[in-house]
C-alpha positions, -999 to +999 in steps of 0.1 A: -224-037+118-198-008+115-181+001+083-147-008+081-117+020+083-101+017+051-062+027+056-041+033+027-001+039+026+012+072+025+050+074+012+049+107+013+027+141+015+013+141-017+002+102-016-011+113+018-033+136-001-043+113-031-053+086-006-078+108+015-091+122-020-097+091-034-116+076-004-093+062+024-105+070+057-069+067+070-036+066+061-003+050+078+032+068+072+067+065+085+094+087+100+128+089+087+138+063+115+121+035+131+098+021+103+103-004+080+103+014+047+137+035+045+135+032+009+100+050+006+104+091+007+093+089+044+083+120+066+104+145+084+094+156+117+076+186+104+063+166+075+047+142+101+032+178+119+020+188+084+005+153+077-017+150+109-032+188+106-042+178+069-057+145+082-073+168+111-088+191+081-100+164+061-119+147+089-096+115+082-068+100+108-031+093+103-011+067+120+026+066+123+047+034+118+070+027+148+076-010+134+109-020+139+127-047+155+146-026+179+183-031+186+198-019+220+213+009+200+181+020+189+163+026+223+179+058+238+169+077+204+133+062+204+127+085+236+130+122+224+115+106+190+082+090+204+078+122+230+081+144+200+055+126+180+034+123+214+032+160+209+019+160+174-012+138+185-011+110+156-044+091+158-022+061+166+013+043+167+019+011+147+039-012+166+055-048+167+083-050+196+071-055+228+099-029+244+090-001+215+053-010+229+061-004+263+082+026+259+053+045+238+032+037+268+054+057+290+067+084+267+034+093+248+007+077+269-021+093+251-017+079+217-034+049+208-013+016+198-023-004+172-001-038+169+016-046+137+014-076+115+050-080+122+041-092+160+025-126+141-008-124+160-025-157+149-046-169+179-073-153+204-049-161+230-022-140+218-047-113+207-058-109+247-025-105+255-021-073+235-057-062+246-045-066+282-018-043+275-042-017+266-036-017+230-064-002+207-063-023+174-045-054+159-032-060+121-036-098+121-008-118+105-015-126+070-016-163+076-052-162+090-081-177+074-116-163+075-125-190+104-096-182+123-102-143+120-138-150+131-126-171+160-101-143+171-133-117+167-155-136+188-130-140+219-116-104+223-130-065+225-098-050+208-102-037+173-088-060+143-074-049+111-067-071+081-045-066+052-068-067+021-041-059-006-005-055-020+029-072-016+034-101+002+065-111+020+077-147+016+088-151+050+064-154+078+045-121+086+072-100+069+097-113+093+129-120+072+165-128+073+173-132+037+182-094+034+203-095+063+220-123+055+226-120+016+231-080+015+239-069+052+205-052+050+181-062+077+144-060+066+133-060+102+151-023+104+134-015+072+163-018+049+149-049+028+168-057-005+140-080-017+161-111-023+129-131-027+124-113-057+159-124-072+165-154-099+181-185-085+200-214-096+207-248-080+243-258-071+254-291-054+278-290-031+303-312-044+303-295-078+312-261-066+308-235-095+285-254-116+249-241-115+222-257-124+192-237-135+157-244-125+141-225-155+103-224-151+105-196-183+132-186-205+135-155-181+152-175-150+136-195-116+121-167-091+112-196-067+105-174-034+089-146-056+055-142-041+022-132-057+007-101-048-027-103-021-060-093-035-088-104-012-114-082-028-138-111-031-137-119+003-146-084+015-181-090+021-174-121+043-147-100+060-175-074+070-196-098+081-172-111+106-165-074+117-132-065+107-126-032+120-103-019+094-088-029+061-051-024+054-035-017+018+000-023+016+025-002-004+039+029+010+070+026-017+043+027-048+033+053-071+002+081-066-015+059-094-017+026-071-027+049-043-055+063-061-069+032-076-065+009-048-082+037-024-111+043-048-116+009-056-120-006-023-141+025-014-163+017-036-165-019-027-169-013+011-197+014+004-214-010-022-214-039+006-233-018+029-258-014+003-265-051+012-272-053-023-256-082-038-265-082-075-249-046-071-217-064-057-218-088-086-221-066-113-191-046-102-171-073-088-151-079-125-150-041-129-135-037-095-111-065-103-101-052-137-092-018-123-069-035-095-050-056-123-043-020-141-017-013-113-006-045-105+028-057-108+024-095-098-004-117-104-028-120-075-033-145-048-060-150-020-030-161+001-046-184+032-079-169+037-098-200+026-079-220+051-056-235+025-026-217+008-034-202-026-011-201-059+015-179-041+045-179-062+049-156-092+072-178-115+072-154-141+079-125-133+060-105-158+034-077-152-002-079-164-007-066-199-035-047-185-012-027-163-013+010-171+014+036-164+014+068-141+021+098-164+012+128-143-010+144-120-034+173-126-023+209-113-051+230-124-067+245-154-057+272-178-075+288-206-092+259-220-061+234-209-056+209-183-025+217-163-005+187-156+027+176-138+044+149-160+059+118-142+067+097-175+070+103-208+037+106-226+028+124-259+007+125-290-007+095-306-009+078-265-039+067-249-046+079-222-073+081-188-078+106-167-091+089-135-109+113-112-115+112-073-152+107-078-147+076-097-153+091-134-127+081-160-122+099-191-105+084-220-086+103-245-062+102-276-036+126-272-035+148-304-023+181-292+002+190-263+016+223-249+048+234-228+041+258-197+046+288-223+019+276-246+044+260-272+032+230-294+053+200-280+052+161-295+057+149-257+063+153-222+100+140-215+114+159-189+107+149-151+083+169-135+079+188-168+045+210-166+024+205-197-011+214-212-036+192-228-064+208-245-100+201-225-135+215-226-136+217-188-116+212-158-112+183-138-103+184-100-071+189-085-047+155-080-067+139-113-044+110-122-030+109-160-023+071-168-014+058-205-030+028-214-018+001-239+018+004-228+039-025-246+064-017-222+041-028-194 
């Protein structure tokens, strides 16, 4: 068996570097156009070139998402964009639209193509179709069971990638019309307003203006709000089937999310290949606890067992175990860790330093200093540089997270 590639989201260059540092083999990223996450920071052409160079330096991979469902107006500007990206030599394009796929074959013929989950590949005949077109990899639809994935693997030679963690779309493999209909923002062009997360009421057609609550709790009704996918417990079986890559969702998530998911699944994949069941079982609960610390919703296993698991998040309340991303370590100076602040934290708070090697250092803050070395109570200003006393340095990009935050 080959060890599956671990593919993490990179919403910007910072997250890309964190993903690599914390265990990702590859990242996927989007440019300012033609990808499905316009709300992410996304990459300018120059940043895409930088990202690919960083990947080469680290011995990693970088895939470029071109996964919109294109309209006629998109086709002409796509040509020079694809040609430009082809010159940068990314490790692959991620594409859902057959027309865009053929354009990529024509205008950047040397760049391997991954078929996006948006293409809804749910059977081996469809997988063979794309294989015959010369694609390198297919990201399977999220609606498949273990048995269905195994059957597809038996019938094709093309690489198979599976989403193993992250937000789920209420619509089939992410193809959704709700956002376009309700807000004029097309989810299939990267502009999703996430109406599936809204609270809804019921109105009877002969009683306009009379709204009836379908309350599941005091906060309201979230009848379309899906839980987040977590297939950690099924990772050994997916490895056994021969899945070639595991993908984690979340280009708009925080650096903390990127670090924790990369590190957790890196450890899980590596332990699986040690073929020590007792080690896997021992670590599984710990890994699940770590993932809950960055979860915004309860978890679901989706359709992986052949029957839909519990899919609906009916209370819309983050886990009490969730931690808050507070900053990144930028250096070490005179027995002080230098931190770039990302959220309010300070004296009296319990924090954890999450190191790239998996070490977690817990501390209660009793002293904090500003950039000039003056004592302060809290780090309050966006991206403020602060200093925390420490006996030894920790690696750059170490994550600072706050635990026990009642707001979460």
